[in-house]
C-alpha positions as a printed NumPy array, in Angstrom:
array([[115.913, 161.034,  90.944],
       [117.449, 160.002,  87.58 ],
       [118.472, 162.646,  85.154],
       [115.653, 161.919,  83.047],
       [113.262, 162.001,  85.873],
       [114.395, 165.963,  87.273],
       [111.874, 168.428,  86.403],
       [112.814, 170.535,  83.643],
       [111.467, 173.719,  85.197],
       [109.402, 173.72 ,  88.521],
       [106.399, 176.143,  89.595],
       [106.478, 177.189,  85.745],
       [103.33 , 178.784,  84.808],
       [100.691, 177.045,  82.189],
       [101.239, 177.272,  78.438],
       [ 98.953, 177.969,  75.486],
       [ 97.402, 174.481,  75.761],
       [ 95.94 , 175.086,  79.084],
       [ 95.038, 178.59 ,  78.044],
       [ 93.136, 177.146,  75.312],
       [ 91.206, 174.208,  76.852],
       [ 90.219, 176.811,  79.593],
       [ 88.473, 179.497,  77.373],
       [ 86.891, 176.53 ,  75.468],
       [ 85.136, 175.568,  79.07 ],
       [ 84.16 , 179.101,  79.181],
       [ 87.003, 179.917,  82.408],
       [ 87.846, 183.103,  83.699],
       [ 91.474, 183.957,  82.13 ],
       [ 92.598, 185.665,  85.285],
       [ 92.599, 182.666,  87.305],
       [ 95.167, 180.947,  85.033],
       [ 97.206, 182.602,  87.292],
       [ 96.392, 180.033,  90.07 ],
       [ 98.045, 177.06 ,  88.188],
       [101.389, 176.179,  88.609],
       [103.145, 172.922,  87.059],
       [106.05 , 170.807,  87.241],
       [107.604, 169.715,  83.977],
       [109.288, 166.446,  83.311],
       [111.234, 165.688,  80.35 ],
       [110.909, 162.319,  80.103],
       [107.128, 162.286,  80.756],
       [104.611, 160.499,  78.008],
       [107.382, 160.944,  75.241],
       [106.029, 161.602,  71.631],
       [106.46 , 163.415,  68.687],
       [103.255, 165.205,  68.8  ],
       [102.863, 167.274,  72.033],
       [101.096, 164.717,  74.198],
       [103.001, 165.776,  77.393],
       [101.639, 169.302,  76.962],
       [ 98.305, 168.35 ,  76.105],
       [ 97.506, 165.973,  79.017],
       [ 99.149, 168.631,  81.381],
       [ 96.281, 170.784,  79.847],
       [ 93.512, 168.739,  80.143],
       [ 94.431, 167.527,  83.868],
       [ 95.1  , 171.435,  84.487],
       [ 91.975, 172.716,  83.367],
       [ 90.28 , 169.639,  85.279],
       [ 91.967, 170.591,  88.432],
       [ 91.399, 174.522,  88.165],
       [ 87.608, 173.786,  87.654],
       [ 87.392, 171.918,  90.508],
       [ 89.206, 174.692,  92.626],
       [ 86.775, 176.995,  91.227],
       [ 83.967, 175.382,  92.09 ],
       [ 85.036, 174.583,  95.509],
       [ 86.191, 177.879,  96.536],
       [ 82.698, 179.006,  95.496],
       [ 81.377, 176.157,  97.895],
       [ 84.033, 176.604, 100.745],
       [ 83.156, 177.45 , 104.036],
       [ 85.421, 179.236, 106.321],
       [ 88.965, 178.089, 106.132],
       [ 90.523, 175.874, 108.822],
       [ 93.162, 176.812, 111.173],
       [ 96.478, 177.464, 109.574],
       [ 95.392, 178.116, 106.012],
       [ 94.354, 180.884, 104.255],
       [ 90.641, 182.315, 104.51 ],
       [ 88.474, 181.716, 101.731],
       [ 86.581, 182.754,  99.171],
       [ 89.871, 182.406,  96.792],
       [ 90.378, 179.886,  94.582],
       [ 92.631, 177.33 ,  95.787],
       [ 96.331, 177.041,  94.168],
       [ 96.541, 174.028,  91.526],
       [100.001, 172.053,  91.156],
       [100.156, 170.366,  87.877],
       [103.024, 167.716,  87.856],
       [103.918, 165.836,  84.782],
       [104.868, 162.855,  86.521],
       [101.397, 162.313,  88.257],
       [ 99.909, 163.027,  85.025],
       [101.932, 160.606,  83.144],
       [101.149, 158.121,  85.744],
       [ 97.532, 158.478,  85.363],
       [ 97.311, 158.671,  81.753],
       [ 98.453, 154.837,  81.846],
       [ 96.494, 153.954,  84.889],
       [ 95.05 , 150.987,  83.542],
       [ 99.211, 149.645,  82.862],
       [ 99.754, 150.413,  87.113],
       [ 97.069, 148.297,  87.934],
       [ 97.546, 145.23 ,  89.886],
       [ 95.198, 143.129,  91.193],
       [ 96.369, 140.523,  94.213],
       [ 99.79 , 141.501,  91.831],
       [ 98.485, 140.391,  88.664],
       [ 98.885, 142.862,  86.003],
       [ 95.748, 142.729,  83.596],
       [ 95.753, 142.473,  79.747],
       [ 94.608, 145.846,  78.292],
       [ 94.349, 144.569,  74.354],
       [ 92.954, 141.391,  72.894],
       [ 95.332, 139.979,  69.958],
       [ 93.159, 140.685,  67.375],
       [ 93.019, 144.72 ,  68.311],
       [ 96.06 , 145.966,  66.586],
       [ 96.974, 146.965,  63.099],
       [ 96.943, 144.599,  59.972],
       [ 98.469, 144.928,  56.607],
       [ 96.164, 145.296,  53.971],
       [ 96.695, 145.258,  49.754],
       [ 97.081, 148.856,  49.903],
       [ 98.251, 150.254,  53.36 ],
       [ 96.816, 149.522,  56.859],
       [ 93.836, 148.903,  59.126],
       [ 93.407, 149.191,  62.774],
       [ 91.009, 146.859,  64.197],
       [ 89.388, 146.786,  68.028],
       [ 88.278, 143.39 ,  69.548],
       [ 88.419, 143.427,  72.89 ],
       [ 84.713, 142.705,  73.485],
       [ 83.807, 139.486,  72.317],
       [ 80.615, 140.712,  70.632],
       [ 82.817, 143.096,  68.446],
       [ 85.457, 139.864,  67.888],
       [ 82.321, 137.716,  66.564],
       [ 81.365, 140.847,  63.963],
       [ 84.879, 140.787,  62.767],
       [ 85.286, 137.216,  61.65 ],
       [ 81.123, 137.605,  60.106],
       [ 82.561, 140.84 ,  58.291],
       [ 85.628, 138.808,  56.98 ],
       [ 84.462, 135.38 ,  56.685],
       [ 86.796, 133.799,  58.536],
       [ 87.813, 131.771,  61.859],
       [ 89.402, 133.578,  65.122],
       [ 92.654, 132.384,  63.678],
       [ 94.976, 135.215,  63.493],
       [ 96.562, 134.001,  60.38 ],
       [ 93.312, 133.528,  59.013],
       [ 92.625, 137.275,  59.674],
       [ 95.539, 138.227,  58.149],
       [ 95.246, 136.34 ,  55.183],
       [ 91.633, 137.635,  54.708],
       [ 93.005, 141.361,  54.894],
       [ 96.031, 141.092,  53.245],
       [ 93.651, 140.44 ,  49.91 ],
       [ 91.663, 143.594,  50.315],
       [ 92.011, 147.477,  50.447],
       [ 91.984, 149.378,  53.55 ],
       [ 88.774, 151.092,  52.655],
       [ 87.103, 147.989,  51.791],
       [ 87.561, 146.444,  54.958],
       [ 86.438, 149.745,  56.717],
       [ 82.863, 149.654,  55.304],
       [ 82.488, 146.007,  55.302],
       [ 83.438, 145.665,  58.949],
       [ 81.452, 148.485,  59.846],
       [ 78.576, 147.374,  57.902],
       [ 78.72 , 144.13 ,  59.855],
       [ 78.792, 146.055,  63.047],
       [ 82.93 , 145.37 ,  64.239],
       [ 85.362, 147.837,  64.232],
       [ 87.896, 148.517,  62.031],
       [ 89.536, 151.611,  60.651],
       [ 91.78 , 152.48 ,  57.792],
       [ 95.171, 154.15 ,  58.403],
       [ 95.025, 158.012,  57.217],
       [ 97.886, 160.424,  57.005],
       [ 97.079, 163.797,  58.703],
       [ 96.438, 165.259,  55.38 ],
       [ 94.082, 162.607,  53.952],
       [ 92.201, 162.975,  57.149],
       [ 91.455, 166.528,  57.052],
       [ 90.137, 166.145,  53.198],
       [ 87.311, 163.478,  54.989],
       [ 83.831, 164.846,  55.55 ],
       [ 83.947, 163.534,  59.304],
       [ 87.298, 165.505,  59.263],
       [ 85.619, 168.864,  58.052],
       [ 82.224, 168.41 ,  60.235],
       [ 84.774, 167.855,  63.883],
       [ 86.601, 170.92 ,  62.951],
       [ 83.707, 173.323,  62.623],
       [ 83.076, 172.509,  66.441],
       [ 84.587, 173.977,  69.842],
       [ 87.188, 171.366,  71.804],
       [ 84.355, 171.777,  74.442],
       [ 80.632, 172.027,  73.289],
       [ 78.548, 174.049,  76.262],
       [ 74.827, 175.167,  75.735],
       [ 71.939, 175.734,  77.449],
       [ 68.901, 173.899,  77.171],
       [ 66.418, 175.73 ,  79.129],
       [ 65.486, 178.537,  81.799],
       [ 65.455, 176.312,  84.639],
       [ 66.629, 178.332,  88.188],
       [ 69.64 , 178.649,  89.352],
       [ 71.103, 175.79 ,  91.304],
       [ 71.373, 176.399,  95.142],
       [ 74.842, 174.969,  96.101],
       [ 75.455, 173.797,  99.806],
       [ 78.869, 174.789, 101.526],
       [ 81.346, 172.511, 101.962],
       [ 84.638, 172.281, 104.124],
       [ 88.094, 172.381, 103.242],
       [ 89.248, 168.844, 105.575],
       [ 89.23 , 168.013, 102.506],
       [ 87.863, 170.021, 100.138],
       [ 85.148, 168.205,  97.883],
       [ 83.909, 170.742,  95.297],
       [ 80.996, 167.703,  93.933],
       [ 80.173, 166.697,  97.195],
       [ 76.515, 165.857,  97.852],
       [ 76.1  , 165.935,  93.765],
       [ 74.202, 162.83 ,  92.319],
       [ 76.072, 161.348,  89.152],
       [ 74.232, 159.144,  86.815],
       [ 76.969, 157.65 ,  84.657],
       [ 76.14 , 155.603,  81.422],
       [ 79.425, 155.291,  80.142],
       [ 82.106, 152.3  ,  79.171],
       [ 85.441, 152.003,  78.055],
       [ 87.92 , 154.583,  79.459],
       [ 87.141, 158.364,  78.411],
       [ 84.011, 158.605,  80.279],
       [ 84.414, 156.578,  83.301],
       [ 87.553, 158.352,  83.766],
       [ 85.621, 161.969,  84.097],
       [ 82.968, 159.824,  86.474],
       [ 85.621, 158.756,  88.414],
       [ 87.098, 162.014,  88.853],
       [ 84.054, 163.657,  90.044],
       [ 83.57 , 160.578,  92.56 ],
       [ 87.492, 161.694,  93.914],
       [ 85.981, 165.458,  93.988],
       [ 82.806, 163.788,  95.939],
       [ 80.171, 163.384,  94.089],
       [ 77.908, 160.418,  94.649],
       [ 78.637, 157.975,  91.229],
       [ 76.031, 155.317,  90.297],
       [ 77.042, 153.533,  86.776],
       [ 74.616, 151.982,  85.349],
       [ 75.105, 148.936,  82.737],
       [ 72.372, 147.123,  80.568],
       [ 73.018, 143.386,  81.525],
       [ 73.316, 141.944,  78.448],
       [ 76.169, 143.912,  77.32 ],
       [ 79.754, 142.735,  78.761],
       [ 82.276, 144.762,  80.394],
       [ 85.967, 143.938,  80.92 ],
       [ 86.595, 143.429,  84.347],
       [ 90.071, 144.82 ,  84.758],
       [ 89.182, 147.868,  83.034],
       [ 86.036, 148.316,  84.872],
       [ 88.433, 147.669,  87.994],
       [ 90.399, 150.893,  86.989],
       [ 88.017, 153.151,  86.339],
       [ 85.766, 152.045,  89.1  ],
       [ 86.978, 153.537,  91.836],
       [ 84.694, 155.891,  94.316],
       [ 81.739, 154.931,  92.23 ],
       [ 79.031, 151.902,  92.683],
       [ 78.017, 149.927,  89.623],
       [ 74.793, 148.454,  88.969],
       [ 73.256, 146.189,  86.136],
       [ 69.537, 148.178,  84.697],
       [ 67.402, 147.077,  81.826],
       [ 65.997, 150.494,  80.58 ],
       [ 63.337, 149.188,  79.182],
       [ 61.86 , 146.992,  81.729],
       [ 63.508, 149.166,  84.538],
       [ 62.32 , 152.224,  83.442],
       [ 60.477, 153.088,  86.715],
       [ 63.831, 152.793,  88.575],
       [ 65.927, 154.829,  86.046],
       [ 63.342, 157.701,  86.393],
       [ 63.368, 157.535,  90.193],
       [ 67.191, 157.793,  89.866],
       [ 67.038, 160.523,  87.044],
       [ 64.533, 162.54 ,  89.413],
       [ 67.331, 163.217,  91.835],
       [ 70.082, 163.293,  89.545],
       [ 72.168, 166.706,  89.419],
       [ 74.208, 165.172,  86.08 ],
       [ 73.906, 162.412,  83.655],
       [ 76.845, 161.373,  82.024],
       [ 76.36 , 159.575,  78.362],
       [ 79.236, 157.804,  76.503],
       [ 77.213, 155.584,  73.958],
       [ 77.754, 156.639,  70.3  ],
       [ 75.237, 159.225,  69.364],
       [ 71.819, 158.268,  68.658],
       [ 71.964, 155.183,  70.927],
       [ 70.512, 156.86 ,  73.699],
       [ 68.03 , 159.322,  72.555],
       [ 65.626, 156.472,  71.286],
       [ 65.421, 155.615,  75.043],
       [ 64.547, 159.38 ,  75.784],
       [ 67.613, 159.836,  76.874],
       [ 68.855, 162.811,  74.84 ],
       [ 70.078, 166.408,  76.005],
       [ 66.67 , 168.147,  75.945],
       [ 64.313, 165.035,  76.644],
       [ 66.404, 164.337,  80.143],
       [ 66.072, 168.104,  80.631],
       [ 62.214, 168.227,  80.499],
       [ 61.923, 165.268,  82.867],
       [ 64.958, 166.769,  85.113],
       [ 65.047, 170.807,  85.218],
       [ 68.206, 172.127,  86.069],
       [ 69.946, 168.684,  85.012],
       [ 73.569, 168.738,  83.582],
       [ 74.137, 166.447,  80.815],
       [ 77.65 , 165.633,  79.606],
       [ 77.52 , 163.86 ,  76.216],
       [ 80.81 , 161.923,  74.71 ],
       [ 81.434, 160.191,  71.725],
       [ 84.419, 158.821,  69.461],
       [ 83.612, 160.719,  66.151],
       [ 81.369, 163.369,  67.09 ],
       [ 77.641, 163.976,  66.85 ],
       [ 77.445, 165.325,  63.652],
       [ 78.636, 164.263,  60.371],
       [ 78.865, 161.302,  57.898],
       [ 80.553, 159.032,  61.154],
       [ 78.376, 160.488,  63.781],
       [ 76.786, 156.88 ,  64.372],
       [ 79.88 , 154.708,  64.292],
       [ 81.167, 153.266,  67.247],
       [ 85.   , 153.934,  68.023],
       [ 87.731, 153.581,  70.598],
       [ 90.87 , 155.729,  70.731],
       [ 93.246, 153.21 ,  69.089],
       [ 91.382, 153.441,  65.763],
       [ 90.738, 157.358,  66.086],
       [ 94.231, 157.571,  66.29 ],
       [ 94.712, 155.487,  63.114],
       [ 91.778, 157.401,  61.169],
       [ 93.077, 160.806,  62.031],
       [ 97.184, 160.493,  61.102],
       [ 98.091, 160.369,  64.931],
       [ 99.173, 157.237,  64.106],
       [101.203, 157.792,  60.992],
       [102.518, 160.881,  62.906],
       [104.207, 158.189,  65.43 ],
       [105.462, 155.916,  62.934],
       [108.389, 155.525,  60.91 ],
       [109.229, 153.888,  57.887],
       [106.135, 153.017,  56.534],
       [104.766, 151.331,  59.849],
       [102.292, 153.298,  61.782],
       [103.05 , 154.245,  65.361],
       [100.847, 154.728,  68.529],
       [100.642, 157.103,  71.664],
       [102.631, 156.612,  74.539],
       [ 99.011, 156.392,  76.316],
       [ 95.451, 156.067,  75.302],
       [ 95.891, 160.107,  75.619],
       [ 92.558, 160.533,  73.317],
       [ 90.637, 158.601,  76.207],
       [ 92.312, 159.979,  78.987],
       [ 92.735, 163.754,  78.178],
       [ 88.86 , 163.879,  76.749],
       [ 87.484, 162.33 ,  80.525],
       [ 89.797, 165.149,  82.156],
       [ 88.382, 167.637,  80.036],
       [ 84.514, 166.25 ,  80.343],
       [ 85.028, 166.357,  83.674],
       [ 86.199, 169.881,  84.004],
       [ 83.093, 170.666,  81.371],
       [ 80.53 , 169.252,  84.255],
       [ 82.296, 171.236,  86.873],
       [ 82.299, 174.576,  84.952],
       [ 78.4  , 173.888,  84.06 ],
       [ 77.886, 173.729,  87.558],
       [ 79.408, 176.663,  88.461],
       [ 77.866, 178.68 ,  85.742],
       [ 74.215, 177.68 ,  86.777],
       [ 74.791, 178.942,  90.124],
       [ 74.808, 182.491,  88.657],
       [ 72.712, 181.766,  85.665],
       [ 70.487, 178.716,  85.836],
       [ 69.384, 176.695,  83.171],
       [ 69.473, 172.89 ,  82.47 ],
       [ 73.158, 172.476,  80.508],
       [ 74.618, 170.157,  78.09 ],
       [ 78.423, 169.72 ,  77.279],
       [ 79.532, 167.645,  74.687],
       [ 83.259, 166.068,  73.651],
       [ 84.478, 163.711,  70.951],
       [ 87.75 , 161.849,  70.937],
       [ 88.384, 163.409,  67.321],
       [ 87.919, 166.627,  68.361],
       [ 90.683, 166.024,  70.877],
       [ 92.598, 164.174,  67.803],
       [ 92.112, 167.495,  65.938],
       [ 93.82 , 169.551,  68.924],
       [ 96.466, 167.361,  69.435],
       [ 97.57 , 167.642,  66.092],
       [ 97.181, 171.363,  65.509],
       [100.096, 173.008,  64.679],
       [102.16 , 169.882,  65.645],
       [105.853, 169.159,  64.774],
       [107.794, 166.426,  65.178],
       [109.783, 167.224,  68.586],
       [111.291, 163.375,  69.531],
       [114.657, 162.198,  68.493],
       [115.584, 160.314,  65.308],
       [115.458, 156.453,  66.183],
       [113.456, 156.984,  69.227],
       [110.325, 155.03 ,  67.792],
       [107.351, 153.447,  68.691],
       [105.96 , 151.526,  65.948],
       [102.99 , 149.183,  65.981],
       [104.37 , 145.372,  65.453],
       [102.398, 143.528,  63.156],
       [101.837, 140.632,  65.977],
       [100.033, 142.828,  68.137],
       [100.01 , 146.148,  70.2  ],
       [103.302, 148.197,  70.135],
       [105.225, 147.526,  73.388],
       [104.008, 150.972,  74.828],
       [100.971, 149.98 ,  75.007],
       [101.521, 146.642,  76.975],
       [100.987, 146.339,  80.509],
       [103.591, 147.44 ,  82.708],
       [106.053, 149.117,  79.865],
       [108.048, 151.968,  80.941],
       [106.131, 155.572,  81.195],
       [108.526, 157.944,  81.842],
       [106.319, 159.556,  84.365],
       [108.962, 160.986,  86.437],
       [109.354, 161.368,  90.25 ],
       [109.112, 158.694,  93.124],
       [106.755, 155.822,  92.2  ],
       [105.357, 156.396,  96.067],
       [103.875, 160.157,  94.923],
       [102.057, 158.215,  91.954],
       [100.714, 154.75 ,  93.144],
       [ 98.833, 153.869,  95.931],
       [ 97.484, 150.362,  97.507],
       [ 94.09 , 149.48 ,  99.173],
       [ 92.254, 146.537, 100.164],
       [ 88.884, 145.703,  98.192],
       [ 86.362, 143.092,  97.031],
       [ 88.455, 142.34 ,  94.147],
       [ 91.53 , 141.844,  96.355],
       [ 94.569, 144.021,  96.893],
       [ 94.76 , 146.934,  94.343],
       [ 97.862, 148.903,  93.435],
       [ 96.427, 151.81 ,  91.445],
       [ 97.68 , 155.233,  90.187],
       [ 96.73 , 158.098,  92.203],
       [ 94.7  , 161.077,  90.391],
       [ 96.736, 164.05 ,  89.149],
       [ 94.094, 166.478,  90.052],
       [ 95.408, 168.379,  93.068],
       [ 94.766, 171.757,  94.37 ],
       [ 95.267, 172.966,  98.126],
       [ 93.25 , 170.812, 100.425],
       [ 91.435, 169.065,  97.705],
       [ 91.13 , 165.437,  98.104],
       [ 94.503, 163.11 ,  98.397],
       [ 92.372, 159.94 ,  97.222],
       [ 89.129, 158.035,  96.348],
       [ 86.755, 157.467,  99.466],
       [ 86.123, 153.897,  98.383],
       [ 87.725, 151.405,  96.081],
       [ 86.031, 149.413,  93.305],
       [ 83.941, 146.861,  93.959],
       [ 82.65 , 143.817,  91.546],
       [ 81.295, 145.317,  87.886],
       [ 77.295, 145.374,  88.707],
       [ 76.738, 144.207,  92.065],
       [ 75.291, 147.311,  93.818],
       [ 71.968, 147.784,  93.874],
       [ 70.412, 150.521,  91.769],
       [ 69.873, 153.802,  93.772],
       [ 71.685, 156.309,  95.511],
       [ 73.772, 156.406,  98.214],
       [ 72.784, 157.467, 101.532]])
């Protein structure tokens, strides 16, 4: 262990960010005493409090899992303390940092995936910068249509250089593409969408009806799987939603991801977030009977499409609860389900640019980046935590439940009261040719500790995989996923045995 990897404190109590996250989840503040942390000064270095925020998101998730597990646990096994006390939670910054860049640790038969396409980057405009997202073929095509240019990066740069950032943002959005103007924190705070987001809690929670209290079957402690026997319909894409459902799968849930057959997925992205799950293709309009059969047996539905996109298919929270009383509906979006940008698509990198995070992490007039897609990963763990807490509350009070999170709200939390904390000269700015080096596969993540503790390998139908372990850790909890990912969309659209 190097000096920079050595824990700055071991076994310390959680800080105010975990307390804030746990409070937003409706958790009992007395349970925070069950959490200890291992702080590592080299983990997720940034000007903004990324390390503390990431630690809080994972800690809240682990505590929610431990709480639900204690509720369901049977007699303790020999040599372990008896239930029903909530198991101790341990949050190690090194494990958190490795998991927050899990896509960079992934190897498939020794091959490192490419996380960002060449056209997903910052570009100069006539009056500033814009950030584009063009990882998917349909988004690239819409970007070219909006700009009236070819896919040559020099042609794209020339087209953008002659326009204002605001014009690019609106023109590309109107064409169905993805581009946002770089804003300072103050400029974003003055935006109507920022005001709408600020009025909402970090985790929105609510009751949809008066369904009977949930009866949770007992589980044992070898290992303790708080979500064992629960069925989760995963209607999410990209990173945040799949991280949440990957975590629920770790904790024992039967997770079935459904994707429309005509919407392509990035294979490596699916591999990274597909651990523990099964993946099927289903055209919802044509396969409605199949979906309704799945919904009738589901305990949780997690959605990650932009607000309103699923409502027209009868997949809003109220409609789902009407057909499946007692369900927990977890909804995720980029910008929030309210305000003028409610219907817009978005990704972590775009939210960083719009909300002022990229300015806060930049220097010398150039935008910067966080050391990880921390909005995606952090929101994913909070979403899983919200589901677990909703299940626990149902056991006491009944009622179908909804939980709702947004990347932009997580961004606002990250920026709250933030002051630069990184030493001068330690900059990670986004160079014009492409993503910053901190976003590149295999970049140094400053995780701390031994890589053997953070990474694992397994054989799969996709090849030999190296991957980051989950950072969610509590006494008697699972150490790894029960199954590796398989090829995208190749499982049958039905629940497991």
